[in-house]
C-alpha positions in Angstrom: 0.0 0.0 0.0 1.3 3.4 -0.9 2.3 5.9 1.8 -0.6 8.3 1.0 -3.1 5.4 1.4 -1.4 4.3 4.7 -1.6 7.8 6.1 -5.2 8.2 5.0 -6.2 4.9 6.5 -4.5 5.7 9.8 -5.8 9.3 10.3 -9.4 9.0 8.9 -11.0 7.6 12.0 -9.5 10.4 14.2 -10.7 13.1 11.7 -14.2 11.6 11.4 -14.3 11.2 15.2 -13.7 15.0 15.5 -16.7 15.5 13.2 -14.8 16.3 9.9 -13.8 14.7 6.6 -10.3 13.8 5.4 -10.5 15.2 1.8 -7.0 14.3 0.7 -3.4 13.7 1.8 -0.5 15.2 -0.1 3.1 14.2 0.4 6.0 16.3 -0.8 9.5 14.9 -0.4 11.9 17.7 0.2 15.5 16.4 0.4 16.0 14.6 3.7 12.5 15.5 5.0 8.9 15.4 3.7 5.9 17.6 4.1 2.7 15.7 4.8 -0.4 17.8 4.2 -3.8 16.6 5.4 -6.7 18.5 3.8 -9.6 18.4 6.2 -13.2 19.7 5.7 -16.5 19.8 7.5 -20.1 20.6 6.9 -19.3 24.1 8.0 -16.0 25.9 7.6 -13.4 24.9 10.2 -12.2 27.5 12.7 -8.7 27.7 14.0 -9.5 25.9 17.3 -11.0 23.0 15.3 -7.9 22.8 13.0 -5.7 22.7 16.1 -7.6 19.8 17.7 -7.5 17.8 14.4 -3.8 18.6 13.9 -2.9 17.3 17.4 -4.8 14.1 16.8 -3.2 13.5 13.4 0.3 14.4 14.7 0.0 11.9 17.6 -0.9 9.1 15.2 1.8 9.9 12.7 4.5 10.1 15.5 3.6 6.5 16.4 3.1 5.1 12.9 5.4 2.2 12.3 5.2 2.5 8.5 6.9 5.9 8.6 10.6 5.5 8.3 13.1 7.7 10.1 12.6 10.5 7.5 11.7 13.7 9.3 8.4 15.2 8.4 6.5 18.4 8.8 2.7 18.1 9.2 0.4 20.6 7.7 -3.4 20.5 8.3 -5.5 22.7 6.2 -9.0 23.2 4.8 -9.7 23.0 1.1 -9.2 26.3 -0.7 -11.9 27.9 -2.7 -10.2 26.7 -5.9 -10.6 23.1 -5.0 -13.2 21.5 -7.3 -16.6 20.4 -6.1 -16.6 16.6 -6.5 -18.8 15.1 -3.8 -22.5 15.7 -2.9 -21.4 17.1 0.5 -19.3 19.8 -1.3 -22.4 21.0 -3.0 -24.5 21.1 0.2 -21.8 23.0 2.0 -21.6 25.6 -0.7 -25.4 26.1 -1.0 -26.2 29.6 -2.5 -22.6 30.2 -3.6 -21.8 31.3 -7.1 -20.3 28.4 -9.1 -19.0 27.6 -12.5 -19.6 24.2 -14.0 -17.9 22.8 -17.1 -19.9 19.9 -18.5 -18.4 16.9 -20.2 -19.8 18.2 -23.5 -17.9 21.5 -23.0 -20.9 23.6 -22.2 -20.5 26.0 -19.2 -23.2 26.6 -16.6 -22.8 29.5 -14.2 -25.1 30.5 -11.3 -25.9 29.9 -7.7 -26.4 26.5 -6.1 -30.2 26.5 -5.3 -30.4 22.8 -4.2 -28.5 19.6 -4.5 -29.0 15.9 -3.7 -26.9 12.8 -4.1 -27.0 12.8 -7.9 -27.6 16.4 -9.2 -27.4 20.1 -8.5 -29.9 22.8 -9.3 -28.4 26.1 -10.4 -30.1 29.4 -10.8 -28.7 31.7 -13.4 -28.8 35.5 -13.8 -32.3 35.3 -15.2 -33.4 33.1 -12.2 -34.0 30.1 -14.5 -33.3 26.9 -12.8 -31.0 24.3 -14.5 -30.6 20.8 -13.1 -27.2 19.3 -13.8 -26.4 15.6 -13.1 -23.1 15.1 -11.3 -22.3 12.5 -14.0 -22.3 15.2 -16.6 -19.8 17.5 -14.8 -16.2 17.6 -16.0 -15.2 20.3 -13.4 -17.0 22.6 -11.0 -15.6 25.3 -8.8 -16.8 28.1 -6.5 -16.4 31.5 -8.0 -14.9 34.2 -5.7 -17.3 37.1 -5.1 -16.7 40.5 -3.8 -19.4 42.8 -2.5 -22.3 40.5 -3.0 -25.7 42.3 -2.8 -27.2 41.9 0.7 -23.9 41.0 2.4 -22.6 43.4 5.1 
């Protein structure tokens, strides 16, 4: 089993136990050390205290992991950035009412706000308020668009 999978398997129960999801593990080998980045997310954005709790739990597990050799490592725990693609139904639920851009497998682009989503599709309302239902299976890539000064926000 690859190191990424071993780390994921080891730390996932602790992350889930803290009420979050392990989105991904990235490993960067930098000379005589490595950087292990655990990307953690939740149903609501994580605050600094929550990241600290999860970091301590992951660090304790990695410090004791027999499969890690003597190579020194730096642990980074972070939440997914806004540029990270929406790939799972929970990503769509979490970003309800956010502005998104979807590129379909046929090349067509759909832009608008997430009005609703379920386990198989998302409903997007565009500028003219028309609702478009898009099946997840038809999506090549979807991302949240950064907004500044949204109407109604203070």
